[in-house]
Each structure stands twice: as structure tokens, then as C-alpha cells.
N, C-alpha and C positions, 0 to 999 in steps of 0.2 A: 789614184782612177783618173784617167783620158778626159779632158772638156774640149769639146769640139768649141771655139768661140769663133759663132757665124758672122757676130760684125763688130763694126768698132762706133765708138760713140764719139762724136764732132764735138772737139773742147772749143766754144767761141773763145776768141782771141784780139785784142787789137791788133792793127797795123797790117791785116790782110792775110796774116800768115793761119795755116790750116794747120789743126791738132786732130788726129784719127785715132783714139787710143783704143788699143785692142784687150789689151792687157795692165789692171791697173785698177785703181782706188774707185774711178769713178765706172769704166764698163764693166768689169770682171768682180769688183770686190776686193781685188789681190791688193795687198799692203806691202807685199814683202817685195815686188818687184813692177816695174811699168814699160812696156812696151808701146811705142806708138810712133804711127809714119806723121813725117809735117811735110809741108809744101808751103815754102814761104817764097812771097814774088821779088822782082828787083829790088835792091836796095833796102830791103828790110832789115831792123834790129829790134834789140829789146834793152833794156834796162840789164847793168850788170847785178850779177848776184853770187852769194859765197852760200850754197845749196849743202843742205845736211848730209846728200845721199852720193853717191858717185854717178857718174851717168858718161856710158859708153853709147858713142856715135859713129853710125855707119854712113856718108852720102854718098847717095845713088845717083844724081847727078848736080850740076852747078857746083858751085865753092861754097862753103861754111867761112865764114873769118873767126877766129874765137881770139878774142884779145883776154891779155893775160899778164900776170906779175912781169912774165918776161919779156912780153912784146905781144906781138900778133902771128898768130900760126893759119894758115891758107890751109883748108883740105877740101880736099880738090875729091871728085865722082870718083870713085873705088877706094877711096882712103878712107880710113876713121881715127877718132880720136878718144880719149880717154880723161876727164877729169876726176881729182877724187874730191870727198866730202870737204866743207871747208873753202875749197879752193875758191879764190873770185875772178871770176869770166865773166866776157861779154860777148855776146853769139850776133850776129849779122851775116848778110849774104851779098855776094855780088851782084854786078848789073845784069846776070842773068837767070838769078832768082837760087833754088836752091832745093832737092825734094834728100829726105835725109829719116832714118829711122834712130830712134833714140831710147836705150833700156837705162832706165835707172832703179840704183837698189840703195835702199829699202824705195818704193814707187813715191814716186813725184807728188808731192802736195804743194798747194802754191806756198799754204804757210812754210815749209820747209825747204822753201827756194829762197827766201831771204833775199828778194829782193831790193832795190833799191828803189826810190821810192821817185 
């Protein structure tokens, strides 16, 4: 069945990052996948996590820095990155901020993100 999703749900997070979820547990009730548009201000970062989901991210503007066991990978506008379930990562962005789309399989949830406190 085709479902048109008219609007996103804005999910509040600390640090000035904006998350607009189009598909996922909050906006569409889907637990198989989540698709969210994110906008992060200059210098934004978040705690490390070892999520139980795979995450695929397309950077639209700016640079997303991905810290992982192998070092730090810079992902620029027009590039994408993928993280496997259980892989420890920490996201941040450069001085110009970043805009990106994240897809999580299964859908993102705070409980399965396994973020450091």
C-alpha cells in the first residue's frame, strides 16, 4: 500500500541539532526503518554510541566527522557513509555545520542507540 507522508515530526535533542523524522517509530509508526533529515550547527557533537541498527547517512551540506575504532573519517557533501550494528561511532561536524539524511535499519530508537552517558 502506498502511503504519502505529508510532514515530519521534529524530535528535540540537546546541542542545537534538528531532527525531522519522516519515516520511523515516532512519525509514521514504522519500526523496520527510519528516515530523518538532520541539521547540525557548527561544532556540534554527540556522545559515542554502539547502536543495534545499521545506519546509512548521505551528507547534503557541510562535513560529518565519524569517529570509530579505525580513526576519524570526514564525510563531505555529496558523500555517504555506512555503520554496521554494534560498531562504536561518535558523530560531530565541522566549523560550517552539516545537513544530512540518515536511514536506520531497523528504525532508530534511543534505547537501541546504546549511547554513552
